[in-house]
C-alpha positions in Angstrom: 37.4 30.6 -21.3 37.1 26.9 -21.7 37.1 26.3 -17.9 34.2 28.7 -17.4 32.1 27.0 -20.1 33.0 23.6 -18.8 32.0 24.5 -15.2 28.7 26.0 -16.4 27.9 22.8 -18.2 28.8 20.7 -15.2 26.7 22.9 -12.9 23.8 22.8 -15.3 24.1 19.0 -15.6 24.2 18.6 -11.8 21.1 20.8 -11.4 19.2 18.9 -14.1 20.2 15.5 -12.6 19.1 16.7 -9.1 15.8 17.9 -10.4 15.2 14.6 -12.3 16.0 12.5 -9.2 13.7 14.5 -7.0 10.9 14.2 -9.6 11.2 10.5 -9.7 11.3 10.2 -5.8 8.2 12.3 -5.5 6.3 10.3 -8.1 7.3 7.0 -6.4 6.3 8.3 -3.0 2.9 9.3 -4.3 2.3 5.9 -6.0 3.2 4.0 -2.8 0.5 5.7 -0.7 -3.3 5.6 -0.6 -6.1 6.7 1.7 -9.1 4.6 2.5 -12.2 4.9 4.7 -12.9 1.4 6.1 -16.4 1.2 7.5 -15.9 -1.8 9.8 -13.4 -3.1 12.3 -10.9 -5.6 10.7 -8.0 -7.9 11.5 -4.5 -7.4 10.2 -1.6 -9.6 11.1 -1.1 -7.4 14.2 -4.7 -7.8 15.6 -8.0 -6.0 15.4 -8.1 -2.4 14.0 -11.1 -0.1 14.3 -13.2 1.3 11.5 -12.0 4.7 10.3 -9.8 6.6 7.9 -6.4 5.0 7.1 -3.3 6.0 5.2 -1.8 2.9 3.7 1.8 3.0 2.5 4.0 0.4 0.7 7.4 0.7 2.3 9.3 -1.7 0.2 10.9 -5.0 1.0 7.5 -6.6 1.6 6.4 -4.2 4.3 3.2 -2.2 4.4 2.2 0.5 7.0 -1.4 1.3 8.0 -1.9 4.5 9.9 -5.3 5.2 11.5 -5.9 8.9 11.0 -8.4 9.0 14.0 -6.4 7.2 16.7 -2.9 7.8 15.2 -2.2 4.1 15.7 0.4 2.6 13.3 0.5 -1.0 12.2 3.4 -2.4 10.1 2.8 -5.7 8.5 4.9 -8.1 6.4 3.4 -8.9 3.1 4.0 -10.9 0.0 3.9 -9.7 -3.6 0.9 -10.7 -5.7 0.1 -9.9 -9.3 -3.2 -9.6 -11.1 -4.0 -12.2 -13.8 -4.0 -9.7 -16.7 -0.6 -8.2 -15.8 -2.1 -4.7 -16.4 -2.2 -1.9 -13.9 -5.3 -1.8 -11.6 -7.3 0.7 -9.7 -6.5 1.3 -6.0 -8.4 -1.1 -3.8 -8.4 -3.0 -0.5 -9.7 -6.6 -0.5 -11.1 -8.1 2.7 -12.2 -11.6 3.5 -15.3 -11.9 5.7 -16.0 -14.8 8.0 -19.3 -14.3 9.7 -19.0 -10.9 11.2 -15.1 -10.8 11.2 -13.2 -9.0 8.4 -9.6 -9.7 7.5 -7.5 -7.4 5.3 -6.1 -9.7 2.6 -4.9 -7.6 -0.3 -3.7 -4.0 -1.0 -3.6 -2.6 -4.6 -2.1 0.8 -5.4 -3.4 2.9 -8.3 -1.6 2.1 -11.6 0.5 -0.8 -10.2 0.5 -4.2 -11.9 1.2 -5.9 -8.6 -0.2 -5.6 -5.1 0.6 -6.8 -1.6 -1.1 -9.6 0.4 -1.0 -10.2 4.1 -0.1 -13.6 5.3 -2.9 -15.7 6.8 -3.1 -15.2 10.6 -3.9 -17.9 13.1 -7.3 -16.3 13.9 -8.2 -16.4 10.2 -7.1 -19.9 9.8 -9.3 -21.0 12.7 -12.3 -19.2 11.3 -11.7 -20.6 7.8 -12.3 -24.1 9.3 -15.9 -23.1 10.2 -16.9 -20.5 7.5 -16.4 -20.0 3.8 -14.8 -16.6 3.2 -16.8 -13.9 1.4 -14.5 -11.6 -0.7 -15.2 -7.9 0.0 -13.6 -5.0 -1.9 -13.5 -1.7 -0.2 -14.3 1.0 -2.7 -13.5 4.0 -0.6 -9.9 4.2 -1.7 -8.4 7.5 -2.9 
């Protein structure tokens, strides 16, 4: 009798643990992704990307993936962690620097996160920064 009860409790605990872990994994996966419509061509660390709809995903270990929903092109970039000055969670957004007519993706912020990811400055941006003062542009079409 005791063995049957013990095994039911063990099975129940295992099912509850599995459900809990799957719930956490699902919530983390959702918070690491966002979708944005970027109305202009822009530079990432990997070169020029066309305007369009993008899925942006934080992969962990300082890596972010940009997926162009139109061309199906995938760009993976190394990033560094940045935090907002208040330490509070922020709204999802993408921050670009504009030099003349050239846009560079600089920061990615996910909904509800207290920290974001920044792309390292590229050689092309460094050269333009010698001539132009950057204008900070925030893309608002993030969902």
